[in-house]
BABA-596734 format. One record per residue (C-alpha): x, y, z; residue in one letter; residue number from 1. Coordinates in nm, 2 decimals. Example, Ala and Ser with C-alpha at 12.3 -4.5 7.8 and 13.67 -1.06 7.14 Angstrom:
2
@xx = 1.23 yy = -0.45 zz = 0.78 residuo = A num = 1
@xx = 1.37 yy = -0.11 zz = 0.71 residuo = S num = 2
This chain:
241
@xx = 6.27 yy = 8.32 zz = 1.15 residuo = X num = 1
@xx = 6.12 yy = 8.05 zz = 0.93 residuo = X num = 2
@xx = 6.26 yy = 7.70 zz = 0.91 residuo = X num = 3
@xx = 6.15 yy = 7.41 zz = 0.69 residuo = X num = 4
@xx = 6.27 yy = 7.06 zz = 0.77 residuo = X num = 5
@xx = 6.24 yy = 6.81 zz = 0.48 residuo = X num = 6
@xx = 6.27 yy = 6.48 zz = 0.67 residuo = X num = 7
@xx = 6.08 yy = 6.21 zz = 0.85 residuo = X num = 8
@xx = 6.03 yy = 6.10 zz = 1.21 residuo = X num = 9
@xx = 6.38 yy = 6.20 zz = 1.30 residuo = X num = 10
@xx = 6.31 yy = 6.56 zz = 1.20 residuo = X num = 11
@xx = 5.98 yy = 6.53 zz = 1.38 residuo = X num = 12
@xx = 6.18 yy = 6.45 zz = 1.69 residuo = X num = 13
@xx = 6.42 yy = 6.74 zz = 1.64 residuo = X num = 14
@xx = 6.15 yy = 7.00 zz = 1.59 residuo = X num = 15
@xx = 5.90 yy = 6.90 zz = 1.85 residuo = X num = 16
@xx = 6.00 yy = 7.16 zz = 2.11 residuo = X num = 17
@xx = 6.19 yy = 7.41 zz = 1.89 residuo = X num = 18
@xx = 5.92 yy = 7.67 zz = 1.85 residuo = X num = 19
@xx = 5.84 yy = 7.67 zz = 2.22 residuo = X num = 20
@xx = 6.21 yy = 7.68 zz = 2.32 residuo = X num = 21
@xx = 6.24 yy = 8.00 zz = 2.11 residuo = X num = 22
@xx = 5.92 yy = 8.14 zz = 2.24 residuo = X num = 23
@xx = 6.03 yy = 8.11 zz = 2.60 residuo = X num = 24
@xx = 6.32 yy = 8.35 zz = 2.51 residuo = X num = 25
@xx = 6.08 yy = 8.59 zz = 2.33 residuo = X num = 26
@xx = 6.24 yy = 8.48 zz = 1.99 residuo = X num = 27
@xx = 6.01 yy = 8.46 zz = 1.69 residuo = X num = 28
@xx = 6.08 yy = 8.13 zz = 1.53 residuo = X num = 29
@xx = 5.84 yy = 7.92 zz = 1.32 residuo = X num = 30
@xx = 5.92 yy = 7.57 zz = 1.20 residuo = X num = 31
@xx = 5.75 yy = 7.34 zz = 0.96 residuo = X num = 32
@xx = 5.83 yy = 6.97 zz = 0.92 residuo = X num = 33
@xx = 5.75 yy = 6.76 zz = 0.61 residuo = X num = 34
@xx = 5.67 yy = 6.42 zz = 0.75 residuo = X num = 35
@xx = 5.68 yy = 6.08 zz = 0.59 residuo = X num = 36
@xx = 5.79 yy = 5.80 zz = 0.82 residuo = X num = 37
@xx = 6.13 yy = 5.66 zz = 0.73 residuo = X num = 38
@xx = 6.16 yy = 5.87 zz = 0.42 residuo = X num = 39
@xx = 6.50 yy = 5.86 zz = 0.25 residuo = X num = 40
@xx = 6.65 yy = 6.12 zz = 0.01 residuo = X num = 41
@xx = 6.56 yy = 5.90 zz = -0.29 residuo = X num = 42
@xx = 6.19 yy = 5.93 zz = -0.20 residuo = X num = 43
@xx = 6.21 yy = 6.30 zz = -0.14 residuo = X num = 44
@xx = 6.37 yy = 6.32 zz = -0.49 residuo = X num = 45
@xx = 6.09 yy = 6.12 zz = -0.64 residuo = X num = 46
@xx = 5.83 yy = 6.34 zz = -0.46 residuo = X num = 47
@xx = 6.00 yy = 6.65 zz = -0.60 residuo = X num = 48
@xx = 5.93 yy = 6.52 zz = -0.95 residuo = X num = 49
@xx = 5.57 yy = 6.39 zz = -0.89 residuo = X num = 50
@xx = 5.46 yy = 6.70 zz = -0.70 residuo = X num = 51
@xx = 5.21 yy = 6.49 zz = -0.51 residuo = X num = 52
@xx = 5.07 yy = 6.61 zz = -0.18 residuo = X num = 53
@xx = 5.23 yy = 6.32 zz = 0.01 residuo = X num = 54
@xx = 5.38 yy = 6.49 zz = 0.32 residuo = X num = 55
@xx = 5.20 yy = 6.53 zz = 0.65 residuo = X num = 56
@xx = 5.26 yy = 6.90 zz = 0.74 residuo = X num = 57
@xx = 5.37 yy = 6.96 zz = 1.10 residuo = X num = 58
@xx = 5.39 yy = 7.32 zz = 1.22 residuo = X num = 59
@xx = 5.57 yy = 7.43 zz = 1.54 residuo = X num = 60
@xx = 5.59 yy = 7.08 zz = 1.66 residuo = X num = 61
@xx = 5.22 yy = 6.99 zz = 1.61 residuo = X num = 62
@xx = 5.04 yy = 6.78 zz = 1.35 residuo = X num = 63
@xx = 4.82 yy = 7.00 zz = 1.13 residuo = X num = 64
@xx = 4.62 yy = 6.73 zz = 0.95 residuo = X num = 65
@xx = 4.71 yy = 6.88 zz = 0.62 residuo = X num = 66
@xx = 4.89 yy = 6.71 zz = 0.33 residuo = X num = 67
@xx = 5.12 yy = 6.91 zz = 0.11 residuo = X num = 68
@xx = 5.36 yy = 6.86 zz = -0.18 residuo = X num = 69
@xx = 5.73 yy = 6.95 zz = -0.16 residuo = X num = 70
@xx = 5.68 yy = 7.23 zz = -0.41 residuo = X num = 71
@xx = 5.38 yy = 7.37 zz = -0.21 residuo = X num = 72
@xx = 5.58 yy = 7.38 zz = 0.11 residuo = X num = 73
@xx = 5.89 yy = 7.54 zz = -0.05 residuo = X num = 74
@xx = 5.67 yy = 7.82 zz = -0.20 residuo = X num = 75
@xx = 5.45 yy = 7.87 zz = 0.11 residuo = X num = 76
@xx = 5.67 yy = 8.14 zz = 0.26 residuo = X num = 77
@xx = 6.01 yy = 8.29 zz = 0.26 residuo = X num = 78
@xx = 6.23 yy = 8.03 zz = 0.44 residuo = X num = 79
@xx = 6.54 yy = 8.14 zz = 0.62 residuo = X num = 80
@xx = 6.67 yy = 7.78 zz = 0.66 residuo = X num = 81
@xx = 6.58 yy = 7.45 zz = 0.49 residuo = X num = 82
@xx = 6.72 yy = 7.13 zz = 0.64 residuo = X num = 83
@xx = 6.78 yy = 6.79 zz = 0.47 residuo = X num = 84
@xx = 6.88 yy = 6.46 zz = 0.61 residuo = X num = 85
@xx = 6.91 yy = 6.10 zz = 0.52 residuo = X num = 86
@xx = 6.69 yy = 5.83 zz = 0.66 residuo = X num = 87
@xx = 6.86 yy = 5.67 zz = 0.96 residuo = X num = 88
@xx = 6.88 yy = 5.32 zz = 0.80 residuo = X num = 89
@xx = 7.09 yy = 5.47 zz = 0.51 residuo = X num = 90
@xx = 7.26 yy = 5.75 zz = 0.71 residuo = X num = 91
@xx = 7.59 yy = 5.56 zz = 0.73 residuo = X num = 92
@xx = 7.61 yy = 5.48 zz = 0.35 residuo = X num = 93
@xx = 7.70 yy = 5.78 zz = 0.14 residuo = X num = 94
@xx = 7.62 yy = 5.60 zz = -0.18 residuo = X num = 95
@xx = 7.25 yy = 5.62 zz = -0.09 residuo = X num = 96
@xx = 7.27 yy = 6.00 zz = -0.07 residuo = X num = 97
@xx = 7.35 yy = 6.07 zz = -0.43 residuo = X num = 98
@xx = 7.25 yy = 6.19 zz = -0.68 residuo = X num = 99
@xx = 6.93 yy = 6.27 zz = -0.49 residuo = X num = 100
@xx = 7.08 yy = 6.52 zz = -0.24 residuo = X num = 101
@xx = 7.25 yy = 6.72 zz = -0.51 residuo = X num = 102
@xx = 6.93 yy = 6.73 zz = -0.72 residuo = X num = 103
@xx = 6.71 yy = 6.83 zz = -0.42 residuo = X num = 104
@xx = 6.95 yy = 7.11 zz = -0.33 residuo = X num = 105
@xx = 6.94 yy = 7.25 zz = -0.68 residuo = X num = 106
@xx = 6.56 yy = 7.24 zz = -0.68 residuo = X num = 107
@xx = 6.55 yy = 7.42 zz = -0.34 residuo = X num = 108
@xx = 6.79 yy = 7.68 zz = -0.45 residuo = X num = 109
@xx = 6.59 yy = 7.75 zz = -0.76 residuo = X num = 110
@xx = 6.26 yy = 7.79 zz = -0.58 residuo = X num = 111
@xx = 6.40 yy = 7.94 zz = -0.26 residuo = X num = 112
@xx = 6.71 yy = 8.13 zz = -0.36 residuo = X num = 113
@xx = 6.73 yy = 8.33 zz = -0.03 residuo = X num = 114
@xx = 6.71 yy = 8.02 zz = 0.20 residuo = X num = 115
@xx = 7.03 yy = 7.87 zz = 0.35 residuo = X num = 116
@xx = 7.05 yy = 7.49 zz = 0.32 residuo = X num = 117
@xx = 7.15 yy = 7.30 zz = 0.63 residuo = X num = 118
@xx = 7.24 yy = 6.93 zz = 0.67 residuo = X num = 119
@xx = 7.08 yy = 6.77 zz = 0.97 residuo = X num = 120
@xx = 7.30 yy = 6.50 zz = 1.11 residuo = X num = 121
@xx = 7.08 yy = 6.22 zz = 1.25 residuo = X num = 122
@xx = 7.19 yy = 5.98 zz = 1.53 residuo = X num = 123
@xx = 7.30 yy = 5.62 zz = 1.59 residuo = X num = 124
@xx = 7.07 yy = 5.36 zz = 1.73 residuo = X num = 125
@xx = 7.07 yy = 5.25 zz = 2.09 residuo = X num = 126
@xx = 7.35 yy = 5.02 zz = 2.21 residuo = X num = 127
@xx = 7.24 yy = 4.65 zz = 2.21 residuo = X num = 128
@xx = 6.93 yy = 4.71 zz = 2.00 residuo = X num = 129
@xx = 6.83 yy = 4.44 zz = 1.75 residuo = X num = 130
@xx = 6.81 yy = 4.70 zz = 1.48 residuo = X num = 131
@xx = 7.17 yy = 4.81 zz = 1.55 residuo = X num = 132
@xx = 7.32 yy = 4.46 zz = 1.58 residuo = X num = 133
@xx = 7.12 yy = 4.24 zz = 1.36 residuo = X num = 134
@xx = 6.98 yy = 4.47 zz = 1.08 residuo = X num = 135
@xx = 7.27 yy = 4.72 zz = 1.05 residuo = X num = 136
@xx = 7.54 yy = 4.48 zz = 1.17 residuo = X num = 137
@xx = 7.70 yy = 4.71 zz = 1.42 residuo = X num = 138
@xx = 7.82 yy = 4.57 zz = 1.76 residuo = X num = 139
@xx = 7.90 yy = 4.92 zz = 1.89 residuo = X num = 140
@xx = 7.67 yy = 5.21 zz = 1.83 residuo = X num = 141
@xx = 7.96 yy = 5.45 zz = 1.82 residuo = X num = 142
@xx = 8.08 yy = 5.28 zz = 1.50 residuo = X num = 143
@xx = 7.74 yy = 5.36 zz = 1.34 residuo = X num = 144
@xx = 7.78 yy = 5.72 zz = 1.46 residuo = X num = 145
@xx = 8.13 yy = 5.75 zz = 1.31 residuo = X num = 146
@xx = 8.01 yy = 5.62 zz = 0.98 residuo = X num = 147
@xx = 7.71 yy = 5.85 zz = 0.96 residuo = X num = 148
@xx = 7.92 yy = 6.14 zz = 1.07 residuo = X num = 149
@xx = 8.16 yy = 6.08 zz = 0.78 residuo = X num = 150
@xx = 7.87 yy = 6.05 zz = 0.54 residuo = X num = 151
@xx = 7.70 yy = 6.37 zz = 0.66 residuo = X num = 152
@xx = 8.03 yy = 6.56 zz = 0.65 residuo = X num = 153
@xx = 8.08 yy = 6.46 zz = 0.28 residuo = X num = 154
@xx = 7.72 yy = 6.55 zz = 0.21 residuo = X num = 155
@xx = 7.76 yy = 6.90 zz = 0.35 residuo = X num = 156
@xx = 8.07 yy = 6.95 zz = 0.15 residuo = X num = 157
@xx = 7.94 yy = 6.82 zz = -0.17 residuo = X num = 158
@xx = 7.63 yy = 7.04 zz = -0.17 residuo = X num = 159
@xx = 7.80 yy = 7.34 zz = -0.02 residuo = X num = 160
@xx = 7.56 yy = 7.35 zz = 0.28 residuo = X num = 161
@xx = 7.57 yy = 7.64 zz = 0.52 residuo = X num = 162
@xx = 7.66 yy = 7.41 zz = 0.81 residuo = X num = 163
@xx = 7.57 yy = 7.08 zz = 0.98 residuo = X num = 164
@xx = 7.33 yy = 7.05 zz = 1.27 residuo = X num = 165
@xx = 7.51 yy = 6.79 zz = 1.47 residuo = X num = 166
@xx = 7.22 yy = 6.61 zz = 1.65 residuo = X num = 167
@xx = 7.40 yy = 6.28 zz = 1.63 residuo = X num = 168
@xx = 7.71 yy = 6.41 zz = 1.80 residuo = X num = 169
@xx = 7.50 yy = 6.57 zz = 2.07 residuo = X num = 170
@xx = 7.34 yy = 6.24 zz = 2.15 residuo = X num = 171
@xx = 7.69 yy = 6.09 zz = 2.18 residuo = X num = 172
@xx = 7.78 yy = 6.36 zz = 2.43 residuo = X num = 173
@xx = 7.46 yy = 6.29 zz = 2.63 residuo = X num = 174
@xx = 7.56 yy = 5.93 zz = 2.65 residuo = X num = 175
@xx = 7.91 yy = 6.01 zz = 2.75 residuo = X num = 176
@xx = 7.77 yy = 6.23 zz = 3.03 residuo = X num = 177
@xx = 7.57 yy = 5.95 zz = 3.18 residuo = X num = 178
@xx = 7.23 yy = 6.00 zz = 3.02 residuo = X num = 179
@xx = 7.09 yy = 5.66 zz = 2.96 residuo = X num = 180
@xx = 6.74 yy = 5.73 zz = 2.84 residuo = X num = 181
@xx = 6.84 yy = 5.88 zz = 2.51 residuo = X num = 182
@xx = 6.62 yy = 5.66 zz = 2.29 residuo = X num = 183
@xx = 6.25 yy = 5.57 zz = 2.33 residuo = X num = 184
@xx = 6.24 yy = 5.26 zz = 2.11 residuo = X num = 185
@xx = 6.61 yy = 5.21 zz = 2.03 residuo = X num = 186
@xx = 6.58 yy = 5.43 zz = 1.72 residuo = X num = 187
@xx = 6.39 yy = 5.76 zz = 1.80 residuo = X num = 188
@xx = 6.47 yy = 6.02 zz = 2.06 residuo = X num = 189
@xx = 6.32 yy = 5.99 zz = 2.40 residuo = X num = 190
@xx = 6.02 yy = 6.22 zz = 2.44 residuo = X num = 191
@xx = 6.18 yy = 6.43 zz = 2.71 residuo = X num = 192
@xx = 6.55 yy = 6.48 zz = 2.74 residuo = X num = 193
@xx = 6.67 yy = 6.39 zz = 2.39 residuo = X num = 194
@xx = 6.40 yy = 6.58 zz = 2.20 residuo = X num = 195
@xx = 6.47 yy = 6.87 zz = 2.43 residuo = X num = 196
@xx = 6.85 yy = 6.85 zz = 2.38 residuo = X num = 197
@xx = 6.82 yy = 6.84 zz = 2.00 residuo = X num = 198
@xx = 6.56 yy = 7.12 zz = 2.00 residuo = X num = 199
@xx = 6.79 yy = 7.33 zz = 2.21 residuo = X num = 200
@xx = 7.08 yy = 7.26 zz = 1.98 residuo = X num = 201
@xx = 6.88 yy = 7.37 zz = 1.68 residuo = X num = 202
@xx = 6.77 yy = 7.69 zz = 1.86 residuo = X num = 203
@xx = 7.12 yy = 7.78 zz = 1.97 residuo = X num = 204
@xx = 7.26 yy = 7.73 zz = 1.62 residuo = X num = 205
@xx = 6.99 yy = 7.90 zz = 1.43 residuo = X num = 206
@xx = 6.92 yy = 8.19 zz = 1.66 residuo = X num = 207
@xx = 7.27 yy = 8.25 zz = 1.78 residuo = X num = 208
@xx = 7.13 yy = 8.31 zz = 2.13 residuo = X num = 209
@xx = 7.28 yy = 8.20 zz = 2.46 residuo = X num = 210
@xx = 7.08 yy = 7.91 zz = 2.60 residuo = X num = 211
@xx = 7.21 yy = 7.94 zz = 2.95 residuo = X num = 212
@xx = 6.90 yy = 8.10 zz = 3.10 residuo = X num = 213
@xx = 6.64 yy = 7.95 zz = 2.86 residuo = X num = 214
@xx = 6.34 yy = 7.86 zz = 3.08 residuo = X num = 215
@xx = 6.15 yy = 7.62 zz = 2.86 residuo = X num = 216
@xx = 6.01 yy = 7.33 zz = 3.07 residuo = X num = 217
@xx = 5.69 yy = 7.21 zz = 2.89 residuo = X num = 218
@xx = 5.81 yy = 6.86 zz = 2.82 residuo = X num = 219
@xx = 5.61 yy = 6.55 zz = 2.72 residuo = X num = 220
@xx = 5.82 yy = 6.35 zz = 2.96 residuo = X num = 221
@xx = 5.97 yy = 6.46 zz = 3.29 residuo = X num = 222
@xx = 6.33 yy = 6.59 zz = 3.29 residuo = X num = 223
@xx = 6.51 yy = 6.68 zz = 3.62 residuo = X num = 224
@xx = 6.69 yy = 7.01 zz = 3.67 residuo = X num = 225
@xx = 7.01 yy = 6.81 zz = 3.69 residuo = X num = 226
@xx = 6.95 yy = 6.66 zz = 3.35 residuo = X num = 227
@xx = 6.86 yy = 7.00 zz = 3.20 residuo = X num = 228
@xx = 7.20 yy = 7.12 zz = 3.33 residuo = X num = 229
@xx = 7.37 yy = 6.84 zz = 3.15 residuo = X num = 230
@xx = 7.18 yy = 6.91 zz = 2.83 residuo = X num = 231
@xx = 7.28 yy = 7.28 zz = 2.84 residuo = X num = 232
@xx = 7.65 yy = 7.18 zz = 2.90 residuo = X num = 233
@xx = 7.65 yy = 6.95 zz = 2.60 residuo = X num = 234
@xx = 7.48 yy = 7.20 zz = 2.37 residuo = X num = 235
@xx = 7.73 yy = 7.47 zz = 2.47 residuo = X num = 236
@xx = 8.02 yy = 7.24 zz = 2.40 residuo = X num = 237
@xx = 7.89 yy = 7.21 zz = 2.04 residuo = X num = 238
@xx = 7.79 yy = 7.57 zz = 1.99 residuo = X num = 239
@xx = 7.96 yy = 7.79 zz = 2.25 residuo = X num = 240
@xx = 7.61 yy = 7.94 zz = 2.30 residuo = X num = 241
């Protein structure tokens, strides 16, 4: 299985462990991430037209050191799934998605007609963070989540995406289940438990495999067995896998 994420640091978070989670099950999954920090859909759209080699290529959760264009990446191999997402600071405002998302999907379908397009739902910022309260003007991070959830649902419907990868909803479940270290800098996923949880969600959805006995433990930050159990419980609630 070949997956291409067209994103930014949030797709970097999501794909860090994905290949190794799959490998621990003996499942052949390769994932590439096109990285530009904070990149919104509008910039992806402009990169589509410029065809510049402006993306840092990450492969199977590792930085390669190579720069590629969007077109080069799309034509590099036969992709099974291609994901798109909005930059987190625009994720709650659907007016920032269009017309860029529709044009990007048309371009992807032209170059990769066999690939299924997925919408990657990003997540809300940490409760109490200056970015949440002062920049984005939310007092409750759940309100940010509800707004971005609505925007991503509309996005998926408008471009006829195959389905939504609900990473943002998963993070809300982790918080509701007592996981406090969900963010590492109030914006991005923690290097251990949250990156693992989102990677496991992607794996369960894309492979269709049961994650109950998945043995992956090669984390960048320590996770307890109790926390792993909570992660698997939350992922199963979203996927029934």
